[in-house]
C-alpha positions as CSV (number, residue, x, y, z in Angstrom):
1,X,19.4,-24.9,44.7
2,X,17.2,-25.6,47.8
3,X,19.0,-28.8,48.4
4,X,22.3,-26.9,48.4
5,X,21.1,-24.6,51.1
6,X,19.8,-27.5,53.1
7,X,23.1,-29.4,52.9
8,X,25.2,-26.4,53.7
9,X,23.2,-25.1,56.7
10,X,21.4,-28.0,58.4
11,X,24.3,-29.0,60.6
12,X,24.9,-25.4,61.7
13,X,21.3,-24.7,62.3
14,X,21.0,-27.9,64.3
15,X,23.9,-27.0,66.5
16,X,22.6,-23.4,66.9
17,X,19.2,-24.6,68.0
18,X,20.8,-27.3,70.3
19,X,22.4,-24.6,72.3
20,X,19.0,-23.5,73.4
21,X,16.9,-26.7,73.3
22,X,18.3,-30.0,74.6
23,X,15.5,-32.3,73.4
24,X,16.6,-33.9,70.1
25,X,13.0,-34.4,68.9
26,X,12.1,-30.8,69.5
27,X,15.2,-29.7,67.6
28,X,14.4,-31.9,64.6
29,X,10.8,-30.7,64.6
30,X,11.9,-27.1,64.7
31,X,14.3,-27.7,61.8
32,X,11.5,-29.2,59.7
33,X,9.3,-26.2,60.4
34,X,12.2,-23.8,59.5
35,X,12.9,-25.5,56.2
36,X,9.2,-25.8,55.3
37,X,8.9,-22.0,55.8
38,X,12.2,-21.4,53.9
39,X,11.0,-23.6,51.0
40,X,7.6,-21.7,50.9
41,X,9.5,-18.3,50.6
42,X,12.4,-19.4,48.5
43,X,10.9,-18.4,45.1
44,X,10.3,-14.9,46.3
45,X,13.9,-14.4,47.5
46,X,16.1,-16.6,45.3
47,X,17.1,-13.8,43.0
48,X,18.3,-11.5,45.7
49,X,21.7,-13.2,46.1
50,X,23.2,-16.0,48.1
51,X,24.1,-13.9,51.2
52,X,20.5,-12.5,51.3
53,X,19.1,-16.0,51.0
54,X,21.3,-17.4,53.8
55,X,20.6,-14.5,56.1
56,X,16.9,-14.8,55.4
57,X,17.1,-18.5,56.4
58,X,18.9,-17.6,59.6
59,X,16.3,-15.0,60.4
60,X,13.7,-17.8,60.0
61,X,15.7,-19.9,62.5
62,X,15.7,-17.1,65.1
63,X,12.0,-16.3,64.6
64,X,10.9,-19.9,64.8
65,X,13.2,-20.5,67.9
66,X,11.5,-17.5,69.6
67,X,8.1,-18.8,68.6
68,X,9.0,-22.2,70.0
69,X,9.9,-20.7,73.4
70,X,6.7,-18.7,73.5
71,X,4.6,-21.8,72.7
72,X,6.4,-24.2,75.0
73,X,6.2,-22.6,78.4
74,X,8.4,-25.4,79.9
75,X,11.3,-23.8,78.0
76,X,10.3,-20.2,78.6
77,X,13.4,-18.2,79.3
78,X,13.2,-14.5,78.5
79,X,17.0,-14.1,78.7
80,X,17.4,-16.6,75.9
81,X,14.7,-14.9,73.8
82,X,16.5,-11.6,74.3
83,X,19.8,-13.1,73.3
84,X,18.3,-14.5,70.1
85,X,16.6,-11.3,69.2
86,X,19.9,-9.4,69.8
87,X,21.5,-11.5,67.0
88,X,19.2,-10.1,64.3
89,X,21.9,-8.6,62.0
90,X,24.2,-11.6,62.1
91,X,25.6,-12.9,58.8
92,X,25.3,-16.7,58.6
93,X,28.6,-17.2,56.8
94,X,30.4,-15.1,59.4
95,X,28.6,-16.9,62.2
96,X,29.6,-20.3,60.8
97,X,33.2,-19.2,60.3
98,X,33.4,-17.8,63.8
99,X,31.8,-20.8,65.3
100,X,34.3,-23.1,63.5
101,X,37.2,-21.0,64.6
102,X,36.0,-21.0,68.3
103,X,35.5,-24.7,68.2
104,X,39.0,-25.2,66.8
105,X,40.5,-22.8,69.4
106,X,38.7,-24.5,72.3
107,X,39.8,-27.9,71.2
108,X,43.4,-26.8,71.9
109,X,42.6,-26.0,75.5
110,X,42.5,-28.4,78.4
111,X,39.5,-28.7,80.8
112,X,40.9,-26.3,83.4
113,X,41.7,-23.7,80.8
114,X,38.2,-24.0,79.4
115,X,36.7,-23.7,82.9
116,X,38.6,-20.5,83.7
117,X,37.7,-19.0,80.3
118,X,34.0,-19.8,80.7
119,X,33.8,-18.6,84.2
120,X,35.4,-15.3,83.3
121,X,33.9,-14.6,79.8
122,X,30.6,-16.4,79.8
123,X,29.7,-16.3,83.5
124,X,31.3,-12.9,83.9
125,X,32.8,-13.7,87.3
126,X,35.6,-11.7,88.8
127,X,39.1,-13.2,89.2
128,X,38.5,-13.2,92.9
129,X,35.2,-15.2,92.5
130,X,37.0,-17.7,90.2
131,X,39.9,-18.0,92.6
132,X,37.4,-18.8,95.4
133,X,35.6,-21.4,93.3
134,X,38.8,-23.0,92.2
135,X,40.3,-22.8,95.7
136,X,43.3,-21.0,94.2
137,X,45.2,-17.8,94.6
138,X,43.8,-14.8,92.7
139,X,47.2,-14.0,91.1
140,X,47.4,-17.6,89.9
141,X,44.0,-17.3,88.2
142,X,44.9,-14.0,86.6
143,X,48.2,-15.5,85.3
144,X,46.4,-18.6,83.9
145,X,43.7,-16.4,82.3
146,X,46.3,-14.2,80.6
147,X,48.2,-17.3,79.5
148,X,45.0,-18.8,78.0
149,X,44.3,-15.6,76.1
150,X,47.9,-15.5,74.7
151,X,47.7,-19.2,73.8
152,X,44.4,-18.6,71.9
153,X,45.8,-15.6,70.1
154,X,48.8,-17.6,69.0
155,X,46.6,-20.4,67.7
156,X,44.3,-17.9,66.0
157,X,47.3,-16.2,64.3
158,X,48.5,-19.6,63.1
159,X,45.1,-20.4,61.7
160,X,44.9,-17.2,59.8
161,X,48.3,-17.7,58.2
162,X,47.2,-21.2,57.0
């Protein structure tokens, strides 16, 4: 059963940690620590259901990631630690499904569409700021952003039907 959890989650855990740590060796070391801790606790939690076990594993991921940042001052970024802590009640299956859907949606966008989306949603810039960065008209940026959202919604609706 442990092997099943390892096979099902290693890739997602690796990708999740890689969002915060760029050094491949550090990521792999952290994954080893995470699964060592998980294996040590597995017999105590295995009878609590699959969702509990997966969520427990993901909680170990978040805890060990925060520990890593605390120990490795070169990576110290309190905003990242705050964001990781904020995700405490996340369900691993839901996280994986959402991540896969987002990756699929983003793969349907071109570079300019992704840039506008990231500037607006991730960087939280105003349309005016995006227009200045892109050396474009604010109305054009608003139109493009709305078109991107409509495009994503249409793709998402098609995915749900399939």
